[in-house]
BAFI-903649 format. One line per 10 residues: number of its first residue (from 1); their letters; for each residue x, y, z of C-alpha. Coordinates in nm, 2 decimals, padded with zeros to 4 digits. Example, Ala and Ser with C-alpha at 12.3 -4.5 7.8 and 13.67 -1.06 7.14 Angstrom:
<sites>
1) as) 01.23:-00.45:00.78; 01.37:-00.11:00.71 $
</sites>
This chain:
<sites>
1) mrgpaagprr) 07.90:04.49:-10.62; 07.95:04.82:-10.82; 07.73:04.86:-11.12; 07.89:04.93:-11.48; 08.12:05.22:-11.49; 08.02:05.52:-11.72; 08.26:05.46:-12.03; 08.51:05.19:-12.13; 08.56:04.95:-11.80; 08.92:04.94:-11.71 $
11) vvvltlplgn) 09.02:04.58:-11.56; 09.35:04.50:-11.42; 09.50:04.15:-11.45; 09.79:04.06:-11.20; 10.05:03.77:-11.23; 10.38:03.65:-11.08; 10.68:03.48:-11.26; 10.65:03.15:-11.06; 10.63:02.91:-11.36; 10.50:03.05:-11.71 $
21) ghtaaahvia) 10.15:02.94:-11.66; 10.02:03.21:-11.45; 10.17:03.49:-11.70; 10.03:03.29:-12.00; 09.67:03.26:-11.79; 09.68:03.62:-11.74; 09.72:03.71:-12.12; 09.45:03.48:-12.20; 09.22:03.63:-11.99; 09.29:03.95:-12.15 $
31) gvlrrdgtqv) 09.25:03.84:-12.49; 08.91:03.71:-12.38; 08.78:04.03:-12.22; 08.91:04.26:-12.50; 08.68:04.09:-12.75; 08.41:04.29:-12.59; 08.58:04.60:-12.59; 08.69:04.61:-12.21; 09.01:04.79:-12.15; 09.24:04.55:-11.98 $
41) svydpseslf) 09.60:04.60:-11.82; 09.84:04.29:-11.75; 10.10:04.38:-11.50; 10.34:04.16:-11.31; 10.39:04.39:-11.02; 10.74:04.20:-10.91; 10.88:04.40:-11.19; 10.83:04.73:-11.04; 10.77:04.67:-10.67; 11.11:04.73:-10.56 $
51) srfplarvls) 11.30:05.00:-10.78; 11.64:04.83:-10.70; 11.57:04.46:-10.64; 11.52:04.27:-10.93; 11.21:04.08:-10.74; 11.09:03.94:-11.06; 11.42:03.79:-11.17; 11.48:03.63:-10.83; 11.14:03.47:-10.82; 11.17:03.30:-11.17 $
61) rfyrfavnwr) 11.53:03.18:-11.08; 11.42:03.07:-10.75; 11.08:02.89:-10.90; 11.33:02.68:-11.15; 11.58:02.60:-10.85; 11.29:02.49:-10.65; 11.12:02.23:-10.87; 11.43:02.10:-11.02; 11.67:02.05:-10.71; 11.66:01.71:-10.55 $
71) agavhialyr) 11.32:01.62:-10.73; 11.15:01.96:-10.61; 11.24:01.92:-10.23; 11.23:02.25:-10.18; 10.88:02.34:-10.37; 10.74:02.04:-10.18; 10.82:02.19:-09.84; 10.70:02.53:-09.95; 10.39:02.39:-10.12; 10.31:02.17:-09.80 $
81) ladrhpagts) 10.36:02.48:-09.58; 10.11:02.71:-09.77; 09.85:02.43:-09.80; 09.85:02.32:-09.43; 09.85:02.70:-09.30; 09.70:02.89:-09.60; 09.56:03.18:-09.36; 09.90:03.24:-09.18; 10.11:03.21:-09.51; 09.87:03.48:-09.65 $
91) rivsilfgrr) 09.90:03.71:-09.37; 10.28:03.70:-09.33; 10.32:03.77:-09.70; 10.05:04.07:-09.63; 10.27:04.20:-09.34; 10.61:04.19:-09.54; 10.45:04.32:-09.87; 10.11:04.45:-09.83; 10.20:04.83:-09.79; 10.44:04.83:-10.06 $
101) frswlasigp) 10.19:04.62:-10.30; 09.91:04.87:-10.21; 10.12:05.17:-10.29; 10.22:05.02:-10.63; 09.85:04.93:-10.69; 09.78:05.30:-10.65; 10.08:05.39:-10.90; 09.89:05.22:-11.21; 09.59:05.42:-11.16; 09.21:05.31:-11.09 $
111) adsfvstfsl) 09.05:05.00:-11.22; 08.70:04.89:-11.19; 08.79:04.54:-11.14; 09.08:04.32:-11.09; 09.15:03.96:-11.19; 09.46:03.77:-11.04; 09.61:03.44:-11.16; 09.81:03.39:-10.85; 09.67:03.30:-10.54; 09.84:03.55:-10.28 $
121) lgyllaergg) 09.80:03.85:-10.54; 09.41:03.74:-10.51; 09.42:03.78:-10.11; 09.65:04.13:-10.14; 09.37:04.25:-10.37; 09.10:04.14:-10.17; 09.24:04.28:-09.86; 09.25:04.63:-10.01; 08.89:04.63:-10.06; 08.71:04.82:-10.32 $
131) apvvsfvtda) 08.67:04.70:-10.69; 08.58:04.32:-10.72; 08.82:04.04:-10.74; 08.83:03.74:-10.96; 09.08:03.47:-10.86; 09.17:03.23:-11.19; 09.27:02.91:-11.03; 09.58:02.79:-11.26; 09.58:02.40:-11.15; 09.35:02.13:-11.14 $
141) gtvnriwfqg) 09.23:01.88:-10.87; 09.31:01.93:-10.49; 09.44:02.24:-10.54; 09.67:02.42:-10.26; 09.42:02.56:-10.02; 09.62:02.89:-10.01; 09.40:02.99:-10.32; 09.11:03.05:-10.12; 09.22:03.28:-09.87; 09.05:03.62:-09.82 $
151) averyivpda) 08.71:03.80:-09.96; 08.78:03.73:-10.32; 08.44:03.81:-10.51; 08.47:03.52:-10.74; 08.69:03.19:-10.78; 08.72:03.05:-11.17; 08.83:02.68:-11.11; 08.88:02.39:-11.39; 08.71:02.10:-11.24; 08.50:01.92:-10.99 $
161) dsratalrcg) 08.78:01.85:-10.73; 08.90:02.21:-10.73; 08.58:02.35:-10.66; 08.53:02.10:-10.39; 08.84:02.21:-10.22; 08.70:02.58:-10.25; 08.40:02.45:-10.06; 08.63:02.28:-09.81; 08.77:02.62:-09.72; 08.46:02.75:-09.65 $
171) vdgdrvslvr) 08.42:02.96:-09.96; 08.03:02.97:-10.05; 07.93:02.79:-10.36; 07.79:03.11:-10.54; 08.14:03.23:-10.55; 08.29:02.93:-10.72; 08.25:02.91:-11.11; 08.36:02.57:-11.28; 08.51:02.65:-11.65; 08.58:02.33:-11.80 $
181) ppmsagsamd) 08.94:02.34:-11.98; 08.93:02.41:-12.34; 08.92:02.17:-12.65; 08.87:02.33:-13.00; 08.53:02.28:-13.14; 08.64:02.15:-13.48; 08.97:01.99:-13.63; 09.30:02.18:-13.52; 09.50:02.38:-13.74; 09.57:02.19:-14.08 $
191) rdqarrrlnl) 09.89:01.97:-13.97; 10.03:01.95:-14.33; 10.02:02.32:-14.36; 10.17:02.39:-14.01; 10.45:02.16:-14.13; 10.51:02.35:-14.43; 10.50:02.68:-14.25; 10.77:02.53:-14.02; 10.97:02.38:-14.30; 10.91:02.03:-14.16 $
201) edrftvlvtg) 10.91:01.74:-14.32; 10.59:01.53:-14.39; 10.63:01.28:-14.12; 10.52:01.16:-13.75; 10.64:01.45:-13.56; 10.71:01.46:-13.17; 10.68:01.82:-12.97; 10.88:01.79:-12.66; 10.87:02.09:-12.43; 10.91:02.22:-12.09 $
211) ggsglgkgvl) 10.64:02.50:-12.12; 10.71:02.86:-12.13; 10.97:02.82:-11.89; 11.14:02.52:-12.01; 11.13:02.34:-11.68; 11.16:01.97:-11.58; 11.45:01.72:-11.60; 11.23:01.44:-11.76; 11.16:01.65:-12.07; 11.53:01.66:-12.12 $
221) eaaralvaar) 11.58:01.30:-12.05; 11.28:01.22:-12.26; 11.43:01.42:-12.56; 11.76:01.22:-12.51; 11.61:00.88:-12.47; 11.43:00.96:-12.84; 11.76:01.06:-13.00; 11.94:00.74:-12.88; 11.65:00.52:-12.95; 11.71:00.65:-13.31 $
231) tdvqlllnag) 11.34:00.65:-13.37; 11.22:00.71:-13.75; 11.02:01.04:-13.65; 11.07:01.43:-13.63; 11.14:01.62:-13.32; 11.06:01.99:-13.22; 11.24:02.05:-12.89; 11.13:02.35:-12.75; 11.31:02.52:-12.44; 11.08:02.79:-12.35 $
241) tnaalrreft) 11.27:03.08:-12.20; 11.53:02.81:-12.03; 11.85:02.88:-12.22; 12.05:02.62:-12.06; 11.79:02.35:-12.18; 11.83:02.52:-12.53; 12.19:02.44:-12.54; 12.13:02.08:-12.43; 11.85:02.04:-12.69; 12.09:02.18:-12.99 $
251) dlcaagtrct) 12.40:01.97:-12.88; 12.16:01.66:-12.92; 12.06:01.77:-13.28; 12.42:01.83:-13.35; 12.42:01.41:-13.39; 12.23:01.47:-13.71; 11.89:01.34:-13.57; 11.58:01.51:-13.79; 11.50:01.79:-13.51; 11.45:02.17:-13.50 $
261) vtgfspdfpl) 11.51:02.35:-13.17; 11.31:02.65:-13.04; 11.34:02.90:-12.76; 11.01:03.09:-12.64; 10.82:03.16:-12.95; 10.49:03.30:-13.10; 10.51:02.99:-13.31; 10.40:02.74:-13.06; 10.06:02.69:-13.18; 10.21:02.61:-13.50 $
271) mlaacdvvvg) 10.42:02.36:-13.35; 10.11:02.19:-13.17; 09.95:02.20:-13.49; 10.24:02.03:-13.69; 10.30:01.76:-13.42; 10.12:01.43:-13.34; 10.21:01.39:-13.00; 10.35:01.62:-12.73; 10.61:01.50:-12.47; 10.59:01.76:-12.16 $
281) kagwltlnea) 10.56:01.86:-11.83; 10.20:01.87:-11.67; 10.17:02.25:-11.64; 09.82:02.34:-11.66; 09.86:02.59:-11.93; 10.07:02.34:-12.10; 09.83:02.07:-12.11; 09.55:02.31:-12.19; 09.72:02.42:-12.54; 09.76:02.07:-12.59 $
291) msarrptliv) 09.40:01.99:-12.53; 09.27:02.29:-12.74; 09.48:02.15:-13.04; 09.38:01.78:-12.98; 09.71:01.67:-12.94; 09.76:01.37:-12.68; 10.04:01.45:-12.41; 10.27:01.19:-12.28; 10.39:01.37:-11.91; 10.72:01.31:-11.83 $
301) dvvpgqeegn) 10.75:01.57:-11.55; 10.51:01.65:-11.26; 10.57:01.94:-11.03; 10.52:01.76:-10.68; 10.20:01.88:-10.52; 10.11:02.15:-10.78; 10.09:01.93:-11.07; 09.97:01.63:-10.97; 09.60:01.74:-11.01; 09.66:01.85:-11.35 $
311) csfaeearvg) 09.79:01.49:-11.43; 09.52:01.31:-11.27; 09.29:01.54:-11.47; 09.45:01.46:-11.81; 09.47:01.10:-11.76; 09.11:01.06:-11.64; 09.00:01.29:-11.95; 09.23:01.05:-12.17; 09.42:01.35:-12.31; 09.73:01.24:-12.14 $
321) rrvspgdvpe) 09.95:00.98:-12.02; 10.21:00.99:-11.74; 10.52:00.76:-11.85; 10.90:00.77:-11.75; 11.11:00.93:-11.99; 11.29:00.61:-12.06; 10.96:00.47:-12.18; 10.86:00.73:-12.43; 11.08:00.62:-12.75; 10.88:00.28:-12.72 $
331) avrryaases) 10.55:00.48:-12.67; 10.63:00.70:-13.00; 10.72:00.40:-13.22; 10.40:00.23:-13.12; 10.20:00.58:-13.22; 10.43:00.60:-13.52; 10.33:00.27:-13.66; 09.93:00.28:-13.63; 09.71:00.57:-13.59; 09.47:00.36:-13.42 $
341) alqedfsftn) 09.71:00.30:-13.14; 09.67:00.69:-13.05; 09.29:00.63:-13.07; 09.32:00.34:-12.82; 09.50:00.54:-12.56; 09.36:00.89:-12.61; 09.01:01.07:-12.67; 08.91:01.40:-12.73; 08.52:01.38:-12.71; 08.52:01.38:-12.30 $
351) amlspawade) 08.25:01.57:-12.15; 08.54:01.72:-11.90; 08.64:01.94:-12.17; 08.44:02.24:-12.34; 08.48:02.32:-12.70; 08.32:02.69:-12.58; 08.60:02.74:-12.33; 08.65:03.12:-12.44; 08.27:03.19:-12.42; 08.23:03.04:-12.10 $
361) maedlkktlt) 08.50:03.20:-11.91; 08.41:03.53:-12.08; 08.02:03.50:-11.97; 08.14:03.41:-11.59; 08.42:03.70:-11.56; 08.14:03.96:-11.69; 07.92:03.82:-11.43; 08.14:03.95:-11.17; 08.32:04.22:-11.36; 08.03:04.41:-11.50 $
371) g) 07.75:04.30:-11.25 $
</sites>
């Protein structure tokens, strides 16, 4: 590995728009690195890999279709293919896009190190050679084996199961770092203050969210069930970037229910602070944000294969529960009626979580990027 470069170092973080979690992770990592004065650039190569073909938009729409159509049949097929034939799948992607990717990479200027938040990008970066590559795995559990292909310098994984998968794929243990998911060291942002800033009433509040991309049919079904049940709670309905879901949420609010509808918003941390319970999908970054805010999650959507490990982790750590959308109103009534019920079902004192997540990740990244 190369020693430290003269002057400020430049780290390039790459991501793809296949679910918002990869992109969110890229920006979280960039923020952690910038704390120490590192120059960081975040890129989504699909935005400029082709001059006339809108690859980023196509990938985003295809992912939404793949995880929603017929219970995720397309996504399941592709996920299994990649997991059963990770080397072959990686090589095919390299044949199709490798030369163009390397040309694009040269156009963004030199970098001392790279971080990838999407499996195939890590492979393409490592194949190019040169600067060290860190692959940040954005799912937990027995993750897809395609993450662990190529000469990647270091992998950062969130739990023991994902580390075990890396070792089974032949990755040397010294190249795999386990950085536990985040949990705030103290209390979350003051709930009452957050509600005042969002102009909300002071009452039990449920945040219903499909993550940054607004995915998951169960999220919409849960919102409908809560409105139909006329629970005496306040609803925050967050649709992310999904305009169709936002319209559905708006129609629900027209019925006179106490609810607020939002799209993709920088106020999401405020929404988490203002709520008592999150209802959402098992996206790793969405769960991480809820864990960090010490807000329990009722999981109503799990992308097959990809998010099952995330769901299992949340349940084992007692920070989330998997429920059917139709069971959400009953659970919410129970929690709204008794704070002790929340404490019975959830806990944020588990050793699987880390109050020093950002520091742990920064230290691990620096071992590789400045080593």
